[in-house]
C-alpha positions as CSV (number, residue, x, y, z in Angstrom):
1,M,0.0,0.0,0.0
2,S,1.2,3.4,-0.8
3,T,-0.3,6.9,-0.8
4,P,1.2,10.4,-0.9
5,Q,0.5,10.7,2.8
6,A,2.6,7.6,3.5
7,E,5.7,9.6,2.8
8,M,4.9,11.8,5.8
9,T,7.0,11.2,8.9
10,L,5.6,10.6,12.3
11,T,6.6,14.2,13.1
12,D,4.4,15.4,10.3
13,L,1.6,13.2,11.5
14,Y,1.6,14.9,14.9
15,A,1.9,18.4,13.5
16,P,-1.9,19.3,13.5
17,V,-2.2,18.5,17.2
18,I,1.3,18.9,18.6
19,R,0.4,21.7,21.1
20,E,-2.5,19.7,22.4
21,L,-0.3,16.6,22.9
22,E,2.0,18.6,25.1
23,R,-1.0,19.5,27.2
24,V,-2.1,15.8,27.3
25,R,1.3,14.8,28.7
26,A,1.1,17.6,31.4
27,C,-2.5,16.5,32.2
28,F,-1.5,12.9,32.5
29,D,1.4,13.7,34.8
30,E,-0.5,16.1,37.0
31,E,-3.4,13.6,37.5
32,I,-1.3,10.8,38.8
33,R,1.1,12.8,40.9
34,T,0.9,12.0,44.6
35,S,2.5,13.0,47.9
36,L,4.2,9.5,48.1
37,P,7.7,9.7,46.7
38,F,8.0,6.0,45.9
39,V,4.7,6.1,43.9
40,N,6.0,9.2,42.0
41,E,9.1,7.2,41.1
42,L,7.0,4.4,39.7
43,C,5.0,7.0,37.7
44,E,8.3,8.4,36.3
45,Q,9.2,4.9,35.1
46,I,6.0,4.5,33.1
47,K,6.4,7.8,31.2
48,R,8.4,5.8,28.6
49,Y,5.4,3.4,28.3
50,R,3.6,6.2,26.5
51,G,5.8,5.7,23.5
52,K,4.3,7.3,20.3
53,M,1.0,8.1,22.0
54,L,-1.0,7.0,19.0
55,R,-4.3,6.7,20.9
56,P,-4.4,10.2,22.2
57,T,-3.1,11.4,18.8
58,L,-6.0,9.5,17.1
59,L,-8.5,11.1,19.4
60,L,-7.2,14.6,18.8
61,L,-6.8,14.2,15.1
62,A,-10.4,12.8,14.8
63,G,-11.6,15.9,16.7
64,R,-9.7,18.3,14.5
65,A,-10.7,16.6,11.3
66,A,-14.4,16.5,12.3
67,G,-14.6,20.0,13.8
68,E,-12.9,22.1,16.5
69,L,-10.8,20.9,19.5
70,V,-12.0,21.9,23.0
71,D,-10.5,21.4,26.4
72,A,-12.4,18.2,26.9
73,H,-10.4,16.7,24.1
74,V,-7.2,17.1,26.0
75,T,-8.8,15.5,29.1
76,L,-10.1,12.6,27.1
77,A,-6.8,12.1,25.3
78,A,-5.1,11.8,28.7
79,V,-7.8,9.4,29.9
80,V,-7.4,7.0,27.0
81,E,-3.6,7.0,27.3
82,M,-3.9,6.2,31.1
83,V,-6.2,3.3,30.2
84,H,-3.8,2.1,27.5
85,V,-0.7,2.4,29.7
86,A,-2.5,0.5,32.5
87,T,-3.2,-2.4,30.0
88,L,0.5,-2.4,29.1
89,V,1.6,-2.7,32.7
90,H,-0.9,-5.5,33.3
91,D,0.0,-7.2,30.0
92,D,3.7,-7.4,31.0
93,V,2.6,-9.3,34.1
94,L,0.4,-11.7,32.1
95,D,3.1,-12.2,29.5
96,E,6.0,-12.4,32.1
97,A,7.8,-9.8,30.0
98,D,11.0,-8.2,31.1
99,V,11.5,-5.4,28.5
100,R,9.2,-2.6,27.4
101,R,10.3,0.5,25.4
102,Q,14.0,-0.4,25.6
103,G,13.8,-0.6,29.4
104,S,12.9,-3.0,32.2
105,T,9.2,-3.5,32.8
106,V,7.6,-2.5,36.1
107,N,7.1,-6.2,37.1
108,A,10.7,-7.0,36.3
109,M,11.9,-4.1,38.5
110,S,9.4,-4.1,41.3
111,G,7.5,-7.3,41.1
112,N,4.1,-8.4,40.0
113,E,2.2,-7.1,43.0
114,T,3.5,-3.6,42.4
115,A,2.8,-3.8,38.7
116,V,-0.8,-4.9,39.2
117,L,-1.5,-2.2,41.7
118,L,0.1,0.4,39.6
119,G,-2.1,-0.6,36.6
120,D,-5.1,-0.4,38.9
121,Y,-3.9,3.1,40.1
122,L,-3.8,4.3,36.5
123,I,-7.3,2.9,35.7
124,S,-8.7,4.6,38.8
125,H,-7.2,7.9,37.9
126,A,-8.4,7.6,34.3
127,F,-12.0,7.4,35.6
128,H,-11.4,10.1,38.2
129,L,-10.2,12.4,35.4
130,C,-13.0,11.5,33.1
131,S,-15.6,12.3,35.7
132,S,-14.3,15.9,35.8
133,L,-16.2,16.5,32.5
134,D,-19.7,18.0,32.7
135,S,-21.1,15.3,30.4
136,Q,-21.1,11.7,31.7
137,F,-21.2,10.4,28.1
138,A,-17.5,10.0,28.1
139,S,-17.4,8.1,31.4
140,R,-20.0,5.7,30.2
141,E,-18.2,5.2,26.9
142,V,-14.8,4.7,28.5
143,G,-16.3,2.4,31.1
144,A,-17.9,0.2,28.4
145,T,-14.7,0.2,26.5
146,T,-12.6,-1.0,29.4
147,N,-15.1,-3.7,30.0
148,R,-14.6,-4.9,26.4
149,V,-10.8,-4.7,26.8
150,C,-11.0,-7.0,29.9
151,L,-13.3,-9.4,28.1
152,G,-10.9,-9.6,25.2
153,E,-8.0,-10.3,27.5
154,L,-10.0,-13.0,29.3
155,G,-10.8,-14.6,26.0
156,Q,-7.2,-14.6,25.0
157,I,-6.2,-16.3,28.3
158,H,-9.0,-18.8,28.0
159,H,-7.7,-19.8,24.5
160,R,-4.1,-20.2,25.6
161,G,-2.9,-23.6,24.3
162,D,-5.9,-23.9,22.0
163,A,-4.5,-25.0,18.7
164,G,-8.1,-25.1,17.3
165,L,-8.7,-21.4,17.7
166,G,-10.3,-20.1,14.5
167,E,-9.6,-16.9,12.6
168,A,-13.0,-15.5,13.4
169,E,-12.5,-16.1,17.1
170,Y,-9.0,-14.5,17.0
171,L,-10.4,-11.4,15.3
172,E,-13.2,-11.1,17.8
173,I,-10.6,-11.3,20.7
174,I,-8.3,-8.6,19.2
175,T,-11.3,-6.4,18.4
176,E,-12.2,-6.4,22.0
177,K,-8.8,-6.2,23.7
178,T,-7.2,-3.7,21.3
179,A,-9.5,-2.2,18.7
180,A,-12.3,-1.3,21.1
181,L,-10.1,1.4,22.6
182,T,-8.9,2.8,19.3
183,G,-12.5,2.9,18.1
184,T,-13.5,4.8,21.2
185,C,-10.7,7.3,20.5
186,G,-12.2,8.0,17.1
187,A,-15.7,8.3,18.3
188,L,-14.9,10.6,21.3
189,G,-12.8,12.8,19.2
190,A,-15.6,13.4,16.7
191,R,-18.4,13.6,19.3
192,F,-16.7,16.3,21.4
193,A,-16.0,18.2,18.2
194,G,-19.7,18.5,17.6
195,A,-19.8,16.1,14.6
196,C,-23.0,14.6,13.4
197,P,-23.8,10.9,14.3
198,E,-22.8,9.7,10.9
199,V,-19.3,11.1,11.2
200,V,-18.9,9.9,14.8
201,E,-19.7,6.4,13.7
202,A,-17.4,6.6,10.7
203,L,-14.5,7.6,12.9
204,R,-15.4,4.9,15.4
205,C,-15.2,2.4,12.6
206,F,-11.9,4.0,11.4
207,G,-10.4,3.6,14.8
208,T,-11.7,0.1,15.3
209,E,-10.4,-1.2,11.9
210,L,-7.1,0.6,12.5
211,G,-6.9,-1.2,15.9
212,V,-7.5,-4.6,14.4
213,A,-4.8,-4.0,11.8
214,F,-2.4,-2.7,14.4
215,Q,-2.8,-5.8,16.6
216,I,-2.4,-8.2,13.7
217,M,0.8,-6.5,12.7
218,D,1.9,-6.4,16.4
219,D,1.4,-10.2,16.5
220,V,3.4,-10.6,13.2
221,L,6.2,-8.5,14.6
222,D,6.2,-10.6,17.8
223,L,7.2,-13.5,15.5
224,V,9.5,-11.8,13.0
225,G,10.4,-8.4,14.3
226,S,13.6,-7.1,15.9
227,A,13.5,-7.0,19.7
228,E,16.0,-4.1,19.6
229,R,13.7,-2.0,17.4
230,M,10.5,-3.1,19.0
231,G,12.0,-2.3,22.4
232,K,10.2,-5.1,24.2
233,T,10.3,-8.9,24.8
234,L,9.4,-10.8,21.6
235,G,8.3,-14.3,21.0
236,R,6.0,-14.4,24.1
237,D,2.8,-15.3,22.2
238,L,4.1,-18.7,21.1
239,D,5.9,-19.2,24.5
240,L,2.6,-18.7,26.2
241,G,0.5,-20.7,23.8
242,K,-1.3,-17.8,22.2
243,P,-2.4,-18.6,18.6
244,T,-2.1,-15.5,16.5
245,L,-3.2,-15.0,12.9
246,P,0.1,-16.2,11.2
247,V,0.0,-19.3,13.4
248,I,-3.8,-20.0,12.8
249,H,-3.3,-19.7,9.0
250,T,-0.4,-22.1,9.1
251,L,-2.4,-24.6,11.3
252,N,-5.1,-24.5,8.7
253,N,-3.1,-24.5,5.5
254,G,0.5,-25.6,6.3
255,D,1.9,-29.0,5.6
256,A,1.5,-31.8,8.1
257,Q,5.0,-31.3,9.7
258,A,4.4,-27.6,10.2
259,R,1.0,-28.2,11.7
260,A,2.3,-30.8,14.1
261,R,5.2,-28.7,15.3
262,L,3.0,-25.6,15.9
263,Q,0.4,-27.7,17.7
264,A,3.0,-29.1,20.0
265,L,4.5,-25.7,20.7
266,I,1.1,-24.1,21.4
267,R,0.2,-27.0,23.7
268,G,3.4,-26.4,25.8
269,D,5.9,-28.8,24.3
270,R,9.2,-27.0,25.0
271,S,11.2,-29.5,23.0
272,V,10.1,-27.4,20.0
273,N,12.3,-24.4,19.4
274,P,10.2,-21.2,19.0
275,A,13.2,-19.7,17.1
276,D,12.6,-22.2,14.3
277,M,9.0,-21.0,13.9
278,R,9.9,-17.8,11.9
279,E,11.2,-19.7,8.9
280,L,8.3,-22.2,9.1
281,L,5.6,-19.5,9.3
282,E,7.2,-17.5,6.4
283,R,7.5,-20.7,4.3
284,S,3.9,-21.6,4.9
285,G,2.7,-18.1,3.9
286,G,1.3,-17.3,7.4
287,I,3.2,-14.1,7.7
288,E,2.2,-12.9,4.2
289,Y,-1.4,-13.9,4.8
290,A,-1.7,-12.0,8.1
291,T,-0.1,-8.9,6.6
292,G,-2.6,-9.1,3.8
293,V,-5.5,-9.2,6.2
294,A,-4.2,-6.2,8.1
295,E,-3.8,-4.3,4.8
296,G,-7.5,-5.1,4.1
297,Y,-8.5,-3.6,7.4
298,V,-6.4,-0.5,6.7
299,R,-8.1,0.0,3.2
300,T,-11.5,-0.2,4.8
301,A,-10.5,2.2,7.5
302,L,-9.2,4.7,5.0
303,S,-12.6,4.6,3.2
304,R,-14.2,5.8,6.4
305,L,-12.5,9.1,6.0
306,D,-14.3,9.9,2.8
307,L,-17.0,11.8,4.8
308,L,-14.4,14.3,6.1
309,P,-13.3,17.4,4.2
310,S,-9.7,17.7,3.2
311,S,-7.5,19.0,6.0
312,P,-4.0,18.5,7.6
313,A,-5.7,16.4,10.3
314,K,-7.4,14.1,7.7
315,S,-4.1,13.7,6.0
316,S,-2.5,12.7,9.3
317,L,-5.3,10.2,9.9
318,S,-4.5,8.6,6.6
319,T,-0.8,8.6,7.4
320,M,-1.5,6.9,10.7
321,A,-3.4,4.1,8.9
322,E,-0.5,3.6,6.5
323,F,2.0,3.6,9.4
324,V,0.3,0.6,10.9
325,I,1.3,-1.5,7.9
326,R,4.7,0.0,7.2
327,R,6.0,0.0,10.8
328,D,8.7,-2.4,11.8
329,Y,8.6,-1.6,15.5
């Protein structure tokens, strides 16, 4: 896939909302600051978890593309980023990960108990901040979204070791655990910019489809990416018996030997070397297939922007969609 917007850099992508993003960072930091020095130290450590801040950027760009940004957009952008960072902290516990954003995870540094409670602390503050808005619409929306994220994570854990997981079930899981939040970012951005219901729904769909594509590519990169560039522990999906799309495709379409080795690995047979799986998945077409599915979601997402007038923010949304496919970290 290639469009003129794809030549934009990430710096260009952020340009229409760069000032608001600085306010989001300040709002985030101020909300979670406490009088307890050791908690503040933990909060300093998770600043790097914010990474590229794609979710608050999506919310702000959706608002700017659909209308005008208001103070509520900054608050909501901080809220969705708190929710997202909380899920990362909790995910690192679930995945027994040691590295995140080129640094040690909270659980690796301070233990699982601290990491779980810190994630809870972030979720609690996200709802506290969200409740500061006059309208309760956002609180209900974010609450419903976090419910879906938890259901998706529970579904993924339930299917660990399930070599029979189908593609439809996999897509349902990642729609809940990842794409629900990005869909909410698009919808909240448009809604608080005063957009009509049709545009709000279009940007919700844009965010959802983008989130599905992002998670598929994240799962691909967990298998074939560079740990140094990704800045986190890789290969954990197979280690933990999580069937992702490249694996599911190979289980359904690969040769008998490939299927047998993957089934054994997913079911916990540690005599199978996960490092050998990259070549196997590439040879079977699993990586190419999964990338193609992600590209299809991105194409559909881009079509949702047709309702919007031309603007720098719309161009940045297009670039964001292209970035999901082109990223290698």
